[in-house]
Structure formats: structure tokens, C-alpha cells
C-alpha positions in Angstrom: -13.4 -2.7 6.9 -16.1 0.0 6.7 -15.1 0.8 3.1 -15.5 -2.9 2.2 -18.8 -3.1 4.1 -20.1 -0.1 2.1 -19.0 -1.7 -1.1 -20.9 -5.0 -0.3 -23.9 -3.7 1.6 -24.3 0.0 0.9 -26.0 1.9 3.7 -27.3 -1.1 5.5 -26.5 -1.1 9.2 -27.4 -4.7 9.9 -27.0 -7.8 7.6 -26.8 -11.5 8.0 -23.9 -13.5 6.6 -24.3 -16.7 4.6 -24.8 -18.8 7.7 -27.5 -16.6 9.2 -25.4 -14.7 11.7 -26.2 -11.1 12.3 -23.4 -8.5 11.6 -23.5 -4.8 12.4 -21.7 -2.1 10.6 -21.1 -0.4 13.9 -19.1 -3.4 15.0 -16.6 -3.1 12.2 -13.1 -3.3 13.8 -14.4 -4.0 17.3 -13.1 -7.5 18.3 -15.1 -7.3 21.5 -18.4 -7.1 19.7 -20.5 -10.2 19.2 -21.6 -8.8 15.8 -18.2 -8.2 14.3 -17.9 -8.7 10.6 -14.6 -9.9 9.1 -13.2 -10.5 5.6 -12.7 -14.1 4.6 -11.1 -15.7 1.6 -13.5 -18.3 0.3 -10.6 -20.4 -1.1 -7.9 -19.8 1.5 -4.6 -18.3 0.4 -2.9 -21.3 2.0 -4.8 -23.5 -0.5 -4.0 -21.6 -3.6 -6.7 -18.9 -3.3 -6.3 -15.4 -4.7 -6.4 -12.1 -2.9 -9.1 -10.7 -5.3 -12.6 -9.5 -4.7 -14.2 -12.6 -6.4 -12.6 -14.8 -3.7 -13.4 -12.6 -0.7 -16.6 -12.4 1.4 -17.7 -10.5 4.4 -18.8 -12.9 7.2 -19.3 -12.9 10.9 -16.1 -13.4 13.0 -17.4 -16.7 14.4 -18.2 -18.0 10.9 -14.6 -17.1 9.8 -13.2 -18.8 12.8 -15.2 -22.0 12.2 -14.4 -22.1 8.5 -10.7 -21.5 9.1 -8.7 -22.9 6.1 -11.3 -25.6 5.3 -12.0 -25.8 1.6 -14.0 -26.8 -0.5 -16.3 -28.2 2.3 -16.7 -26.8 5.8 -19.1 -26.5 8.7 -20.2 -23.2 10.2 -23.1 -22.2 12.5 -24.2 -25.9 12.6 -24.5 -26.3 8.9 -22.4 -27.7 6.1 -21.2 -25.6 3.2 -19.3 -26.0 0.0 -17.5 -23.6 -2.4 -17.7 -24.0 -6.2 -15.8 -22.1 -8.7 -17.9 -19.9 -10.9 -18.0 -21.3 -14.4 -15.6 -19.5 -16.7 -13.6 -18.0 -13.8 -10.3 -19.1 -12.3 -10.6 -17.1 -9.1 -14.4 -16.5 -8.3 -16.3 -18.8 -6.0 -19.8 -19.1 -4.8 -20.9 -20.7 -1.5 -23.7 -23.2 -1.3 -25.3 -25.3 1.4 -23.8 -28.8 1.3 
């Protein structure tokens, strides 16, 4: 997870996920931390998503739990979100407030 963190966020120690939840690099791999980042598939594999970088996002563990396998619309951290495929791509998605 730390390697993926570094790929996405560089040397930053603290970042917020798309819902506004604080994640900490020091919490990577620590399921007891309330700041634990996780890797989530925007379009879930169970719904035809791909295991490629364009379909993966780092988000807070609570955000990942709330989203679960919901797609293309879901609710997390009290807000509604939707995923839209990036024009010209078959596997890349972007997340927007719904």
C-alpha cells in the first residue's frame, strides 16, 4: 500500500480522499487506525470493472466500506457520488458529486 500511496501522493504524509476524509501515510496497513487508506475499484470487479490503475483509487477505509460494490451511483460520508467513464477509454473512470 505504501508504494501505491507514493505513486499517487508522493511524499505527502496526510491527504483527504474524494469524500473529505483524512488519510495518513503512517496508517497504511493498520486496520486499527481511523486514518487507514485502502485501495478501491471505482467500477467494482463484480460489475465488470478492470484491475487496472485507471479504475483504482486510494480512499479512506470507511469510504470504501460505504461504497461497497455500488456503481455507478453511491453514497459515502453523507454525500452522493457517481462514476463516469472517461471519454475515449473503456476502463478509466472519474468520480463526481451526484
